[in-house]
N, C-alpha and C positions, 0 to 999 in steps of 0.2 A: 505495500500499499504506501502510498505518496507519503513523504515526510510531511506536507504540509495538509493534506487531509489530516491525519494522526495530530499533528500540532491542533489543529482546527476543532476535533472531536475532544481531545481532551482539554481544551479551553471548557467545552461546552460542558464537559462534565464535572469540570469542578463547578461550574453552577448549579450544577443536579444535585449535589452531594445532600446524599441522606434521603433521595427518591429510592423504593425498591427496585422500579423498571426502570432504573436510568440505563442498565446494558442493552434492555430491549429499545430505548428510544434511541440509544446510540448506534445501533443496529441500524433503527429504522432511518436516520438522517444521513448514515453511511451509505445507505442502497439510495436513496433518494438523490445523493450528491452523484455518486458514479450511473443510476440511470440518466440523470439530467446530463451528464456528461457525452457519454453513448448517444443519445438524441441528439444533442447538439452539433458535437465538435465530430462524431463519428466512434467506427473503433477504435481511434487511435488515441483519445479522451478516455475511454475506460481501461486500456489498457495499459496507461499511462498510472491510473490509479492504482490496474491490478496487480503490475509487475513492479511496481517502483520505480519507473523508469526516471531519467535523469531530469527531460523534458516534462514540466507537472503545468503547462500553461494552460490547457485546458481544464485541467482541475483548478488553478488557479483563479480562472475567471466566473468559473461554475460557483464556488466558494465564496468570490466577494458578491458575488449575485444573492445567493443563500440569502446575506447579512451578517451583523456582527454577532457574536457567540452567544453574549447575554441575551441579544434579542429573542434569539432561537431558541433558548432556555426558558426564556419567559412565555412562549407559547406552549410549552408543558406544565410550568406551572400554576395555570387558569385552576382555582380550586381547591386551591393548597392555602392552607391556614395559614395568614401572616404573621409575621411577628408582636405588630399591634394591631386591631380592629383599625378600619378608616373611620369608624364611629368616636374611636378612643384618641385618634390622633390627634384632635384639637385640642386636647387636654394633657398634652406634653407639656408645651412651653407655658398653657396659663400656669398648671402647678409646678412646674420648675421654679416660674417666675415668684410664685408665693412661699415655697420651701426655699427660694434664694433671698427674699427681703428678710424671713426669722432668722436666717444665717449671717446676713449682713449683718442683724441688729445685733445677735450675740456679737458678731464680732467687733464692734463699734463700743459693746459694755467691758469685755473683753479689755479692751486696750485704756477704755478710759479707765477703769477702774482696779485694773492689773489682775484678774480673777481668769481661772482656768474653770470650764464648764463640760462636766459630762455624763450623757443620758446615753448610756450605754443599753443597746449596741447600735442607738440612731445617731448621737452626733457626741464628737468631741472635740472642742475647742480650747486648745491651748495658749495659754497666756501668752498673748502676743506682743511685740514692741509695733510702731507706726509701721515702719518699713515691710515686720513681715505683716505685716491685716493688708495692707497694698496688694503685696505678691501673693497671697492668701487668697483674696478674694475670687477672681479667677479660677481657680483650683476649686473655688465650693462651688460656684456655678457648675462647673464642668461635674464634679461630684453627683450635686441636686440632680440635674439632668440624667444623669447614670440610674438613680435612684427611683425617680417617678417612669425612668425608661421600664426598668424592672418590674415594678409591681403593674404597670397597665400591661406588660407582657404576659407576666402569670396570671391575670383577669381575662386576659385573652385567650390563652392556654386553655385556664380552664373551661373553657367553650357556656359558662352563666350568663343571664342577662341582669347587667348590674348598671340600674340609673347614678351615676357620678353628678357629686353637687359642680354646679358652674359660678361660683362666686366672681361677681364682676364688680369690680370697683371703677374704671372708666371706659369707654369708648374701645372697643375691641380693635384689635389690630386690623382683621379683615376687612372691617366697616368703615376703616381709613380710606378715604378715596385720593389716593398720590396729585400733590398740585400739576393743573395741568403747565407745565411747561417746554418752552421748546425747547430741543436739544443743541440748537445753534448757541440760546441768549444761554445756555446754562453751561456750556462749555468758553463763551465770552467770558462769563463770571468767573468763572474757575482759572485762566487765563489773565484775568486781571487780579486775582488775590495772590496768584503766584508769583506774578511780578512782585506786586507789594511784598508779599512775603520773603522773598528772594531779595528787595535791596533792604529791608529790616534785618535780615540775615546777613547777610554783606557789610553793612555799617559794623553791625555788632562783632564781625569778627576781624574787620578792622579796628577796632576800636581794642579788640583783645590784644590783638597784634602789636599793639603801640602799647598800652598799657598794664597788660597781663589783668582786665578786668573789666566791666559792663556796667558795672555799677558807683556812680557818682554820687558827692552830695551835692555838688555845682554843676550849671550846665554852660559852664566855661571851658570850654573842651585845653582853651590854651593853658587853664591854670587848673586842671584837674585835681582833685581831691578824690582820693577811691574811699565807696560808704566801708568796704569792710578790709579786715587786713588780709594783705597778700594770699597768703596760704587759704585762707577760706574764699577769699574773693576768685582766686583762679581756676578753684574747682567747682564752684557755684557758677561762674561765671560760662564757663564749656557746658555746664549741663543746660544753661538756660539757653546757650546758642544752639548745642544738639537740640533741642525741644522746638527752637524756629526753623533749623531743619529739617526736621521730622514732619510740620508740617505744611513747608515748601514742596517736600517731595509727595504728601498726600496731595497738594492742593494738583499740582503735575500732574500724577496717576491720573486724577478724578478727569482731566480734560481730554484722555482718551479711553478711560476705560470705567463707565458705571456701576462698578461692582461693588458692594457695602463690604466686599473683604476689605477694602483699600480703609475703609473707615475701624474696621476692625483691627487693622493692622498698627493703623496711627495712635487708637484710642491706648493697645497692648504698650505700645513703643513710650508714650505721656505718662501712663501709670507705672511703668521702669524708672520713669525719669524724677518722677515726682517722688517715687519711693527713695532714690540716691540725694534730691533736696532735705527730706526728713532725714537721712542719716547722717547730714551735715553737722558737727560738733555746735553746740551753742551756748557754751562759757561766756565768751566777749567776744564775737566775732566785728564787734565794729572798728574800725580805725578812727573816727572821733569819738571826742569824749560823748559818753551813756549815762545819766546818774543809773548806779546799779540796781536801784528800787522799781524803774522801769524796763529792767531786762526780761524778767520773767512775765510781765504785760506785753511787752514786745514779742517773744518766745512764742506764748498761750496764742498770741494774734496771728502771725506767722504760721505756728502750727494747725491752727482752724483752718485760714484760707485756704493752707494746699490740701488738707481731709477732704473742705468741702469740693476744694477742685478735682480733686481722687475720684469723691463720692458723685459730681456727675458725671465724670469719663469713664467711669465701671458703671453707670446706667445707662449712659451712650453704647457702652461698648455690648452690653448683656442686650439691648432693644436690637441692636443690630444682629447678633450671634441668633434670636430669636426670629425676627425677622428672616434670617438666610434659612435657619433650618424649616418655618412653617415653609418656605416658598417651594422648599427639596421637598417635604412630605406633599403638597400639593401638587408636583408633578408627576 
């Protein structure tokens, strides 16, 4: 038999794993392909498949016309019980969002009160620092998604009818109509935004190259006075420039790709950079005189601001992941 036909049937076999009649299905597909090769390309086409001849051109054309292996396998999978019943698919991200909201609330409590929570075997919330919490939230979302998927899978496989509650706190995503905006107008807006962000990033980079910081007390560059000490100012400036650069790249990518994965990647990079900012030492980072009594208040204010930005970024990240997931499920 032709190596190409062998590889094609092997790929189909992969998608039919678990079916008792898999060999029978593969034998049927093999017969159809060989018969079609003989019928359309003559005896030479069939001989190539039966004798393993080097010239597989005939079979290759028939296989290409037969369709992708996954699509062929799906024709034989009609009627097979799905992993999650179609009626339950809409619950997947709704329940995941609710569970993640509870998870995020516990994370905030764990950071604020420096406590750990254990609800075995459902939740283990270790004592977290601010940076650890920022890195922990995306992982928590994926864990919650897996837990909800497992529950819906077990419900589906049980074969019983369950009426699951549908909590509704706002307009559903599938009820939201996307704004009517021309593709050209959107790309022009992204292009303008990219140019603006590129200018900001370039200016910040020029300041950093000259002064090793982009944060100053005054606006007179000829007599610039850095706001932070050289070591802290150097690290913080690099992180801010990296954030500007990531936003610029995201806008540039959206000129050509209208994919939510661009927003997901941008949000993830922003969370990492915010986490790095939160890890910077704050004993006395200022290069100017600041009253000792004001330092704790300034630290609290900056930490709160960064946590708020991180929370908004996380919400945007989760929102885009949910929309991607629901779009995939609808296909």
